[in-house]
C-alpha positions as CSV (number, residue, x, y, z in Angstrom):
1,X,-40.3,56.6,9.4
2,X,-38.5,55.7,12.5
3,X,-40.6,52.5,12.7
4,X,-39.7,51.7,9.0
5,X,-36.1,51.8,9.8
6,X,-36.3,49.8,12.7
7,X,-38.1,46.9,10.7
8,X,-35.5,47.2,8.3
9,X,-33.0,46.4,11.1
10,X,-34.9,43.7,12.5
11,X,-35.2,42.0,9.1
12,X,-30.9,42.6,8.3
13,X,-30.6,40.8,11.9
14,X,-32.8,38.0,10.8
15,X,-31.0,37.6,7.5
16,X,-27.7,37.2,9.1
17,X,-28.8,34.7,11.6
18,X,-30.1,32.7,8.5
19,X,-27.3,32.9,6.4
20,X,-25.0,32.0,9.1
21,X,-26.6,28.6,9.4
22,X,-26.4,27.6,5.6
23,X,-25.8,30.1,2.8
24,X,-24.9,27.4,0.1
25,X,-26.2,26.0,-3.0
26,X,-29.4,24.2,-2.0
27,X,-29.8,25.2,1.7
28,X,-33.1,26.5,2.7
29,X,-32.8,29.7,4.6
30,X,-33.1,29.5,8.5
31,X,-34.8,32.1,10.6
32,X,-35.0,30.9,13.9
33,X,-31.4,30.1,16.3
34,X,-30.5,26.6,16.2
35,X,-29.8,25.1,19.6
36,X,-26.2,24.1,20.2
37,X,-27.4,20.4,20.6
38,X,-30.6,18.2,19.6
39,X,-31.7,18.1,23.2
40,X,-31.5,21.6,24.5
41,X,-29.3,24.6,25.1
42,X,-25.8,24.7,25.5
43,X,-24.3,23.9,28.6
44,X,-22.4,27.2,28.9
45,X,-24.8,30.2,27.9
46,X,-23.6,33.5,26.1
47,X,-19.9,32.1,25.7
48,X,-17.9,31.3,22.5
49,X,-17.5,27.5,21.5
50,X,-14.2,26.5,19.5
51,X,-13.8,23.4,17.7
52,X,-10.5,21.7,16.5
53,X,-10.4,19.3,13.4
54,X,-7.2,17.7,13.4
55,X,-7.0,15.7,10.3
56,X,-4.6,13.5,8.5
57,X,-3.4,16.4,6.3
58,X,-4.9,19.6,7.5
59,X,-6.0,21.4,10.7
60,X,-9.2,23.0,10.9
61,X,-10.3,25.4,13.7
62,X,-14.0,27.2,13.9
63,X,-15.0,29.7,16.6
64,X,-18.7,29.8,17.0
65,X,-21.0,32.1,19.0
66,X,-24.1,31.5,21.3
67,X,-25.8,31.2,17.9
68,X,-23.7,29.0,16.2
69,X,-22.4,31.9,13.8
70,X,-18.8,31.3,12.4
71,X,-16.6,34.3,14.0
72,X,-13.5,33.0,13.4
73,X,-11.9,29.9,11.1
74,X,-9.0,28.6,9.9
75,X,-8.0,25.7,7.4
76,X,-4.5,24.8,6.8
77,X,-2.4,22.0,6.1
78,X,0.1,20.7,8.5
79,X,2.5,19.0,6.5
80,X,2.7,16.0,9.1
81,X,4.1,18.7,11.9
82,X,0.9,18.7,13.7
83,X,1.6,20.1,16.9
84,X,3.4,23.0,15.6
85,X,0.6,23.8,13.1
86,X,-1.8,23.7,16.1
87,X,0.1,26.0,17.9
88,X,0.3,28.3,15.4
89,X,-3.2,28.3,14.5
90,X,-4.2,28.7,18.3
91,X,-1.7,31.8,18.6
92,X,-3.4,33.2,15.7
93,X,-6.7,32.7,17.4
94,X,-5.5,34.0,20.9
95,X,-4.5,37.1,19.4
96,X,-8.4,38.2,18.9
97,X,-9.9,35.8,21.7
98,X,-7.3,35.2,23.9
99,X,-9.1,36.7,26.9
100,X,-12.3,35.2,26.5
101,X,-13.8,32.3,28.0
102,X,-14.9,29.5,25.7
103,X,-15.8,25.9,25.4
104,X,-13.2,23.8,23.5
105,X,-13.3,20.3,22.0
106,X,-11.0,18.8,19.6
107,X,-11.9,15.7,17.3
108,X,-10.3,14.1,14.2
109,X,-7.6,11.3,13.8
110,X,-4.6,13.1,15.4
111,X,-6.7,14.8,18.0
112,X,-7.3,12.1,20.7
113,X,-3.9,12.1,22.1
114,X,-3.9,15.9,22.2
115,X,-7.3,16.2,24.0
116,X,-5.7,14.0,26.8
117,X,-2.4,15.8,27.2
118,X,-4.5,19.0,27.3
119,X,-7.6,17.6,29.3
120,X,-10.1,19.0,27.0
121,X,-12.9,17.2,25.3
122,X,-12.9,14.9,22.4
123,X,-15.6,14.3,20.1
124,X,-15.6,11.2,17.9
125,X,-15.0,12.3,14.2
126,X,-18.3,10.9,12.9
127,X,-20.4,12.2,15.5
128,X,-19.1,15.7,15.0
129,X,-20.0,15.5,11.4
130,X,-23.7,14.2,12.2
131,X,-23.9,16.8,14.5
132,X,-23.2,19.8,12.4
133,X,-25.2,18.2,9.2
134,X,-28.5,17.9,11.9
135,X,-27.9,21.7,13.3
136,X,-27.3,23.3,10.1
137,X,-28.8,21.5,7.2
138,X,-31.4,19.1,8.9
139,X,-33.2,18.4,5.7
140,X,-30.4,16.3,4.6
141,X,-31.3,12.8,3.1
142,X,-27.5,11.6,3.0
143,X,-24.1,13.4,3.5
144,X,-20.8,12.2,1.6
145,X,-17.8,13.9,3.4
146,X,-14.3,13.5,2.0
147,X,-11.0,14.2,4.0
148,X,-7.4,14.0,3.8
149,X,-7.5,10.4,4.1
150,X,-10.9,9.2,4.7
151,X,-14.3,9.2,3.2
152,X,-17.9,9.0,5.1
153,X,-21.3,8.5,3.8
154,X,-23.9,9.3,6.7
155,X,-27.7,8.1,5.9
156,X,-30.4,10.0,7.6
157,X,-33.3,8.6,6.4
158,X,-35.2,5.8,8.3
159,X,-32.6,6.3,11.1
160,X,-28.9,7.1,10.9
161,X,-26.2,4.9,9.5
162,X,-22.7,5.8,9.4
163,X,-20.0,4.5,6.8
164,X,-16.5,5.2,6.8
165,X,-13.4,4.0,5.1
166,X,-10.6,1.8,6.8
167,X,-7.1,2.0,6.3
168,X,-7.0,2.4,3.0
169,X,-6.7,6.2,1.8
170,X,-7.9,5.3,-2.0
171,X,-10.5,7.8,-3.3
172,X,-9.7,10.7,-0.9
173,X,-7.8,14.0,-0.8
174,X,-4.4,12.3,-0.3
175,X,-5.0,10.2,-3.4
176,X,-5.9,13.3,-5.2
177,X,-2.8,15.1,-4.2
178,X,-0.8,12.0,-5.5
179,X,-2.4,11.9,-8.8
180,X,-2.1,15.7,-9.3
181,X,1.8,15.4,-8.4
182,X,1.8,12.7,-11.5
183,X,0.4,15.3,-13.7
184,X,2.9,17.9,-12.5
185,X,0.3,20.1,-10.5
186,X,-1.4,20.4,-7.5
187,X,-5.3,19.4,-6.7
188,X,-6.3,23.1,-7.6
189,X,-4.5,22.7,-11.2
190,X,-6.3,19.4,-11.5
191,X,-9.7,21.0,-11.1
192,X,-8.6,23.6,-13.6
193,X,-7.6,20.9,-16.0
194,X,-10.8,18.7,-15.7
195,X,-12.9,21.7,-16.8
196,X,-12.1,21.3,-20.5
197,X,-12.0,17.3,-20.4
198,X,-14.0,15.4,-23.3
199,X,-13.4,12.0,-22.3
200,X,-13.6,9.8,-19.3
201,X,-11.2,6.9,-19.0
202,X,-11.5,4.2,-16.4
203,X,-9.1,4.4,-13.6
204,X,-8.6,2.4,-10.7
205,X,-8.8,4.6,-7.3
206,X,-8.8,1.7,-4.6
207,X,-4.8,2.1,-4.3
208,X,-2.6,4.9,-5.8
209,X,-0.3,2.2,-7.2
210,X,-3.1,0.7,-9.4
211,X,-4.0,4.0,-10.2
212,X,-0.6,5.1,-11.5
213,X,-0.6,1.9,-13.5
214,X,-3.7,3.2,-15.5
215,X,-2.5,6.8,-15.6
216,X,1.1,6.5,-17.0
217,X,0.0,4.5,-20.0
218,X,-2.6,7.0,-20.7
219,X,0.4,9.9,-20.8
220,X,2.8,7.4,-22.7
221,X,-0.2,6.9,-25.3
222,X,-0.7,10.7,-25.7
223,X,-3.9,11.3,-23.9
224,X,-4.7,14.6,-22.9
225,X,-4.2,15.9,-19.3
226,X,-7.7,17.5,-19.3
227,X,-9.1,14.4,-20.0
228,X,-7.1,12.3,-17.4
229,X,-8.0,14.6,-14.8
230,X,-11.5,14.3,-15.2
231,X,-11.0,10.5,-15.0
232,X,-9.4,11.0,-11.9
233,X,-12.3,12.6,-10.3
234,X,-14.6,10.2,-11.8
235,X,-12.4,7.2,-10.2
236,X,-12.7,8.7,-6.8
237,X,-16.4,9.3,-7.0
238,X,-16.6,5.4,-8.2
239,X,-14.6,4.4,-5.0
240,X,-16.8,6.4,-2.8
241,X,-19.9,5.1,-4.1
242,X,-18.9,1.5,-4.4
243,X,-16.8,1.1,-1.5
244,X,-19.2,3.0,1.1
245,X,-22.8,2.8,-0.4
246,X,-22.1,-0.8,-1.5
247,X,-25.3,-0.9,-3.3
248,X,-27.4,1.2,-0.9
249,X,-29.1,3.9,-3.1
250,X,-27.8,7.7,-2.4
251,X,-30.9,9.7,-3.3
252,X,-32.7,12.8,-1.9
253,X,-31.3,15.8,-0.4
254,X,-27.5,15.0,-1.0
255,X,-24.7,17.2,1.2
256,X,-21.3,17.5,-0.1
257,X,-18.6,18.2,2.7
258,X,-15.1,18.3,3.4
259,X,-12.0,20.1,1.8
260,X,-11.7,18.1,-1.4
261,X,-15.6,18.8,-2.3
262,X,-15.5,22.5,-1.2
263,X,-12.4,23.4,-3.1
264,X,-13.0,21.2,-6.2
265,X,-16.0,21.8,-8.2
266,X,-15.0,19.7,-11.1
267,X,-15.2,16.9,-8.6
268,X,-18.6,17.6,-7.5
269,X,-19.6,17.8,-11.0
270,X,-18.5,13.9,-11.4
271,X,-20.6,13.2,-8.4
272,X,-23.7,14.9,-9.7
273,X,-23.5,13.3,-13.1
274,X,-23.0,10.0,-11.5
275,X,-25.6,10.4,-8.9
276,X,-28.0,12.1,-11.5
277,X,-28.7,14.8,-9.1
278,X,-30.5,17.9,-10.3
279,X,-29.7,21.3,-8.8
280,X,-32.5,21.1,-6.1
281,X,-31.1,18.1,-4.4
282,X,-27.7,19.3,-4.0
283,X,-26.4,20.9,-0.7
284,X,-23.0,22.6,-0.8
285,X,-22.9,24.8,2.5
286,X,-20.1,27.8,2.2
287,X,-18.1,26.2,5.0
288,X,-18.3,22.6,4.1
289,X,-14.7,22.3,5.0
290,X,-15.5,23.5,8.4
291,X,-18.3,21.3,9.2
292,X,-16.6,18.4,11.4
293,X,-14.8,21.3,13.3
294,X,-18.2,23.2,13.9
295,X,-20.1,19.9,14.9
296,X,-17.2,19.3,17.2
297,X,-17.5,22.8,18.8
298,X,-21.3,22.0,19.2
299,X,-21.1,18.4,20.4
300,X,-18.2,19.8,23.3
301,X,-20.5,22.5,24.5
302,X,-23.4,20.1,25.1
303,X,-21.2,17.6,27.0
304,X,-21.9,17.4,30.8
305,X,-18.3,17.8,31.5
306,X,-16.8,20.4,29.6
307,X,-15.8,23.8,31.2
308,X,-15.3,27.5,29.7
309,X,-11.6,28.3,30.1
310,X,-9.7,30.7,28.2
311,X,-8.0,30.2,25.1
312,X,-4.5,31.5,26.1
313,X,-4.4,29.2,29.1
314,X,-5.0,26.1,26.9
315,X,-2.4,27.6,24.4
316,X,0.3,27.7,27.6
317,X,-0.6,24.2,28.2
318,X,0.3,23.0,24.7
319,X,3.7,25.0,24.6
320,X,4.6,23.3,28.0
321,X,4.2,19.8,26.6
322,X,7.7,19.8,25.0
323,X,8.9,16.7,23.4
324,X,5.9,14.6,24.9
325,X,5.0,11.2,22.8
326,X,2.1,8.9,22.9
327,X,0.4,6.2,21.1
328,X,-3.0,5.6,20.5
329,X,-2.3,1.5,20.3
330,X,-0.6,-0.8,22.6
331,X,2.6,-1.4,21.6
332,X,4.8,-4.8,22.1
333,X,7.6,-4.3,24.6
334,X,11.3,-4.7,23.3
335,X,13.1,-7.8,23.3
336,X,15.9,-6.4,25.0
337,X,15.0,-3.1,26.9
338,X,18.8,-2.4,28.1
339,X,22.2,-3.3,27.2
340,X,22.3,-5.2,30.7
341,X,19.3,-7.3,29.3
342,X,21.0,-8.2,26.2
343,X,24.4,-9.3,28.2
344,X,22.4,-11.5,30.6
345,X,20.6,-13.2,27.6
346,X,23.9,-13.6,26.1
347,X,25.8,-15.3,29.1
348,X,22.8,-17.7,29.8
349,X,22.6,-18.6,26.0
350,X,26.7,-19.1,26.2
351,X,26.1,-21.4,29.3
352,X,24.0,-23.7,27.5
353,X,26.0,-23.9,24.3
354,X,29.1,-25.0,26.1
355,X,27.4,-27.6,28.0
356,X,26.4,-29.1,24.8
357,X,29.7,-28.9,23.5
358,X,31.2,-32.8,23.9
359,X,28.0,-34.1,22.4
360,X,28.5,-31.9,19.2
361,X,32.2,-32.7,18.8
362,X,31.2,-36.6,18.8
363,X,28.4,-36.0,16.1
364,X,31.0,-33.6,14.2
365,X,33.5,-36.5,14.2
366,X,31.1,-38.8,13.3
367,X,30.1,-36.9,10.3
368,X,33.9,-36.4,9.0
369,X,34.4,-40.0,9.1
370,X,31.8,-41.1,7.0
371,X,32.4,-38.4,4.6
372,X,35.8,-39.3,4.4
373,X,34.8,-42.9,3.6
374,X,32.6,-41.6,0.8
375,X,35.4,-39.7,-0.9
376,X,37.8,-42.7,-0.4
377,X,35.4,-44.8,-2.4
378,X,34.7,-42.4,-5.0
379,X,38.5,-42.3,-5.7
380,X,38.4,-46.1,-5.9
381,X,36.3,-45.7,-8.6
382,X,37.4,-43.3,-10.5
383,X,41.0,-45.1,-10.5
384,X,39.3,-48.4,-11.6
385,X,37.8,-46.4,-14.5
386,X,41.0,-45.3,-15.7
387,X,42.7,-48.7,-15.2
388,X,40.0,-50.1,-17.8
389,X,40.9,-47.1,-20.2
390,X,44.7,-48.0,-20.1
391,X,44.4,-51.8,-20.5
392,X,43.2,-51.5,-24.1
393,X,40.5,-52.2,-26.2
394,X,39.6,-55.6,-25.0
395,X,37.4,-55.1,-22.4
396,X,36.0,-51.9,-23.9
397,X,35.2,-53.9,-27.1
398,X,33.6,-56.5,-24.9
399,X,31.2,-53.9,-23.2
400,X,30.6,-51.9,-26.5
401,X,29.6,-55.0,-28.2
402,X,26.9,-55.6,-25.5
403,X,28.2,-58.6,-24.2
404,X,28.0,-57.6,-20.5
405,X,24.7,-59.1,-18.8
406,X,25.1,-57.5,-15.4
407,X,23.4,-54.2,-14.9
408,X,26.4,-52.6,-13.3
409,X,28.6,-53.9,-15.9
410,X,26.6,-52.7,-18.9
411,X,26.7,-49.0,-17.4
412,X,30.2,-49.1,-16.7
413,X,30.8,-50.4,-20.1
414,X,29.2,-47.7,-21.9
415,X,30.9,-44.8,-19.8
416,X,34.3,-46.6,-20.3
417,X,33.2,-46.8,-24.2
418,X,32.6,-43.2,-24.5
419,X,35.6,-42.4,-22.5
420,X,37.6,-44.4,-25.2
421,X,36.0,-42.6,-27.9
422,X,36.7,-39.2,-26.7
423,X,40.0,-39.8,-25.0
424,X,41.5,-42.4,-27.5
425,X,44.3,-40.3,-28.3
426,X,45.7,-40.1,-24.7
427,X,46.1,-43.6,-24.1
428,X,47.4,-45.2,-27.6
429,X,50.6,-44.2,-28.5
430,X,50.5,-45.2,-31.9
431,X,47.4,-43.2,-32.8
432,X,49.7,-40.1,-31.5
433,X,52.4,-41.2,-33.7
434,X,49.8,-41.2,-36.7
435,X,49.0,-37.4,-35.6
436,X,52.4,-36.2,-36.6
437,X,52.3,-37.8,-40.3
438,X,50.5,-35.5,-42.5
439,X,50.0,-38.1,-45.1
440,X,47.4,-39.7,-43.2
441,X,43.9,-38.4,-44.3
442,X,42.1,-38.8,-41.2
443,X,42.4,-37.1,-37.9
444,X,43.7,-39.5,-34.9
445,X,40.3,-39.3,-33.3
446,X,38.5,-40.3,-36.6
447,X,41.0,-43.0,-36.9
448,X,40.2,-44.4,-33.3
449,X,36.7,-44.2,-33.9
450,X,36.9,-46.4,-37.2
451,X,39.2,-49.0,-35.4
452,X,36.5,-49.2,-32.4
453,X,33.8,-49.6,-35.1
454,X,35.8,-52.5,-37.1
455,X,36.7,-54.2,-34.0
456,X,33.3,-53.9,-32.1
457,X,30.5,-53.8,-34.6
458,X,29.9,-56.1,-37.3
459,X,27.4,-55.4,-40.0
460,X,24.3,-57.3,-38.0
461,X,24.1,-57.6,-34.2
462,X,22.4,-60.6,-32.7
463,X,20.6,-59.6,-29.5
464,X,17.8,-61.5,-27.7
465,X,17.8,-64.2,-30.8
466,X,17.0,-61.4,-33.4
467,X,18.9,-60.0,-36.2
468,X,18.3,-56.5,-36.5
469,X,20.3,-54.2,-39.2
470,X,22.6,-51.3,-37.9
471,X,22.5,-48.1,-39.7
472,X,26.1,-47.2,-40.7
473,X,27.1,-43.8,-40.0
474,X,30.2,-41.9,-41.3
475,X,33.4,-42.2,-39.3
476,X,34.1,-40.1,-36.3
477,X,33.0,-39.5,-33.0
478,X,29.2,-38.9,-33.9
479,X,28.9,-42.2,-36.0
480,X,30.7,-44.3,-32.8
481,X,28.0,-42.5,-30.4
482,X,24.8,-43.2,-32.4
483,X,26.1,-46.7,-33.3
484,X,26.3,-47.0,-29.2
485,X,22.8,-45.9,-28.6
486,X,21.8,-48.7,-31.0
């Protein structure tokens, strides 16, 4: 009886070891403990290993024991306050593990500077993800991971090839949050809506602005929110496959990692249908959202430079950083670092400007003289035209009859003729007197137009040796203008 109980206890221990490595969908049971690194045993034996993944939207923390079992984990949004969130997460972890010695490593887009300030190991994010996959789910052929603002595909067949998106966050967790806000919900609500979808609409996911231009018309046309939610997930799938795979097939055993794929089953469903994956080839670990943090802990422990220390000591160093700031890229120096630099530049610039003042005054005076001459010439031309109008109809009639041979005279004649027709009542006193007589049947301007027509335009006009009939129009301004054009 005692032997039977001992066997049951041994089986229970083995089951716990296997389930810790992978208990998710498509994972094969593990019956042996996995080494901390593909090469050998962890650097520090019988110690805990902590990995911190500082992402663009969340902070993940995982504490692993010597058998790579997760003893403690945290997944929390930082809302752009990274340092305060890390202090909060480490403080909670220190309550249970503060006095225990452990190796500490950090990864993620926001972890490089923090690792330098705290003097702890930094692991590149893709390396951490690769290490976790090789450790926990070694039969994986392709791993797809979606984060807050990044997306990765790692091919494990015929060597290792890692692909990651660039600066664009299209098709990631941030994009899903943005589209959920457009539907007045969150990512979880988007997943619930997508469960009842019946139609998939094409939506661009390369950019949130493009996606909004697709989603908003659908809302205006009365499309169901359930269908729009599923269409948003499908756009993420399309962006990931087309933007990262770039035509390379995704086949075999495919693992789905990261927070969005962990908490959004409908998003995984869109991947299943698009990639035509059967249930056997789907790998979804229970701790898919902690895979990068777990891989960071394993890779950090395997580093030759890592050292074991208390978590409370790391927390104290973090709190003592104060308001320290840093930058991961080289910045250009400011044009004027201090107010004295600006005053020195201004004084030097003013001296150069004053040295050029005499020449500037001479150039300005020459420009003023030329402008005065041009204005005086324009005034003379206007006065000459006004004199022609006041002299009567002789010269006007001459130009209107087309007898001016000189090109300039012909142009002036046309201008004078139009002015004479339009303003004849201003320069002919006899017509102003006729305006006061109501017995006249025609208005003064119409009379002036008829007089100009009778004096200057015969029934037929001889020009260039040919007789051309002139079509007569009614009196008035319109008739005079049309005859001038002939």
